[in-house]
N, C-alpha and C positions, 0 to 999 in steps of 0.2 A: 483279818479276810472276814466276810459273812459267811455264816454256813450257808447250804443249801436249804437246811430248814426256815430259815429267818427269812428268804425270799418266798417260800411256799407261804409262810402265817402271813407275809405282808399282803399276798396277792387276796388269801382269803379276806384279810380286814378289809381292804379295798371294799371288795366283792359285795359282803355284808354290809359294808356302809352305804353302798351305792342300793342295796335292796331294802336297806332302812328308809332310804329316801323316796324309794319307789313306791314301796306297799300303801305309807300312809297316805300318798297322793292317788293311790287307786282307791282306796277306801273311801278317801272325801270325795272322789267322781261318782263312785258308786251311790254313796249317800245321796248325793245331791243331784242324780238320776231318778233315783227313789223318790224324792220329794217332788222333784217336777213331774212326773211321768204318773205318779199313782196317788193321787187325792184320796182313795180310797182305801187303802192298802194293799189293794190287788191291782196286778198288770191286767187290763182288759184290754183285748186284742181281736181287732175286726179282719175277716180274710175274705176273699170272694170263695165261695162255698163249692163252686163250679169249675174252678179254675184250677186243672192237674198241676200246672207251675207251683202252686201254692200249698195247696192242701189235699191229703185224701181222706175219705171218709169210712170207715169199714161198715158194711151196711150190716153185718151180725152184730158188732159190739157198740157202733157208733165211735169208736176210738177215732180221733183226728189226727192224721201224722202231715210229713210231707216240706219241705225246706222250708216254706215261710213257717209253719207249726214248730219247727226244732229250731229255728231262728228266735222266736218269741219264747218259747221254753226256756232256753239258753239267757235270753236277757234277763227272764224272771228270775231264774237261778242265779245269775250275775248279782242282781241288787236285791237278792232276800225275799222276793214276794211270791206269792202263789200267782197263778196265770188262770184266765178265763177266757173261753174263745166264742166269739162271734161269728157264724159263718151265715154272712150277707148275700142277696142277690146278683147284685151288681157293682160298677165302681162308683157311682151315685148316692147309693146306700152307705160304702164305706168311707165315702167322704163326708157326708151326714153325719154320721156315727162320730167320725172323729170332730168333726167342726161343733158339735151340738154338746159336745161331754161325755156322752155314753159310750165310747171306746177312748181310750188312751193312746192308743197306736192303732195304725193299720198299714195294711201290706198292699199295694198297688202299684202299677207300673208307671214310670214317668212322664208326662205330657206338660208341655208349656200352659196350656189351658187349664190343666188341674191344680199346678201350682200357683195360682191366682186364689184358690180356696184352703190350700193345706201347706204343710211344707215338708219338703222331701229330704231325705237322707241320699247319700251315694247310693249307688246300685250295689247291692250283694249277690245278684246273679243276672243274667242275661237270659231272657228268655226269645229264643229267633223264630220269626214268623215267615211265613212262606204263603203261596197258593195252592190249592187243589185244582186240577183242570181235568178234563175228560182224558182218556189215554189217548185218544185218537187225535186229540189237539195240535197241530203244528207248532206250537210255541213251546220254546224252553227256557226263555229267559224272563226276567221281570220288565226290562226295556221291551222287547218285544211285545209283551202283553198291553204296553202302554199305548196302544194305537186306537184310531177312531172305528166305532162300532164294537169295541171291546167292553163288555158290561162284568165290572169285578166288585163282588158282594162283600161285606164286613157287617159284622154284628155294630149295631149303630151305639156311638160311645166307647167302643175299645178301642186301646193304643193304636191300633193297626189301623182303625178306622179313624182316626182322628189325623195319622200320621198320611195316609193316601190323600185324605181330603184336601190336606195342604200339597201334596208334591204329583199327583198325578196330571199329567198336561193333555193328554187325549182321550183317555177312556172313560166311560163314566163308572162312578162309584155309586153302587147301589145300598143304600141304607138298611139292612135288615133290622126287623124289631128287637130290641134288648132281651137277649135270652134265647133268640134262636136258635133250636140244637141244629148240632152241626149235621147230624142226618136228614134235615131238611133242607139244607143249604145242598148237600151232596143230591138230594132228588131234583132241586131246582137246576143244579146243573146237570143234570144228564136228561132232563127234561129241555133244556134248551133256553131255560127262563134266564138263565147267568151263564158266563163263559169263565169266570173264576171265582173262587172264595177265599179270602185271605183270614187266617186264624194262626194261633202259634203252633208249633211244629208237632206238640205231643196229641194236640187236638187233633189235627189233620193225619197223624200217622195212623190213631184209631179209626177213623174214619177208612183210608185205604186198606186197612186190615180187613175191614167187614165189605168193602165195595172195588172189586177189582178193576172196575171201569174208569176209574178215575186213579191219577197219580199225584204226586207233589214235587212243584219243581226245587228244582236244586238250589242251594244257597240259602241267603235270608234278605228279606225284603225290608227286616227291620228288627235292630237286635233290641226287645223291650228291656228296659230297666226296672227290674223289679225291686221296691223301694220300701223304706218304710216312710210313713207319714206321721207327722203331729200337727195338732191344731196351731194355726198361724201365731195365736197369743204366747203358744208355746216355743216358737220356732228358736228360742236359745239353747234348747236343751238337744239341738240337731248335731252340733259341733260335738257333743260327748257320745250321739248315737254314732257318727261316724268312727270315732275311736273305736267303739265297741265293735263296727264292721271289720275295721283295718283290723284287730287283733283277731277276729273270726277267720280272716282271710290268711292271715301269717301264720294261726296254729294248725292250718289243715282243717278246720270246722267246716269250712263252707265245700272245700274239694270233697268231704268225707259224704257230706249230705247230696251234693250231686250225684258220686257215685252209687252211694244209696238205694236213689229212687229211679235211676235210670230214665231220666225224662228226656225224651228226642228234644234236642234244640237248646238244651239248657247247658251253662257253663258259669265258672265263677267270674265274676266280672273285677275288670282291673280297677285299680285303686283310683278315685276320683273325688272329687269337689263339684257343688252345685255351684 
């Protein structure tokens, strides 16, 4: 008859044997990802500098934090390289930086039109979008807003702008100039120049906090899929980055950063593949 100690030793042996197979594979994956992503030996990451769903910049120290910055730092730590951060003005600038090789990875929201120029991972978080409207406007749903005579504004080229351009059936979509401040959109709203303004909920929450004459519609008009992008010619590395995101999700890392930054309308994205 075998002793209980024999069974325990056998379990430990099997566990160590399995771990011995996993660790070299993990190391090999990290090395392959480092070679594919960092031709300069440094991970160069491009972000949207004014998007609170991605980053925050301390006005005193210049320190960059936020969900996307934390994910990039963890990726750099995982593959054993330092990180440099590029804060860019808009999505086309991030796409250009990744495409021309001045950045190794970028952080933007997925859209089918953007996927023609760069390769996307699965989403790591969702950033929900809504509308702000005048507080006295008798519309409470996105469907009700999509009616003749309604003017819904969005910053040109933003994910919600691209989405509404495809999906609005009756309302007029007003394309605001890239980088139009949310405060200007609120002014236009109160002046009667537009009837609704679409953006991510964190930005809209900031507007409402300073302007009580507007309100945010409940719900989400678009769950924006915040993702990592690489150059099209580097598309083979996407599967490794997807596994990296899976690990961040399973370990609770993504939930930790969502909780840490308390960004309105942001949640961990479910597992998925493009």
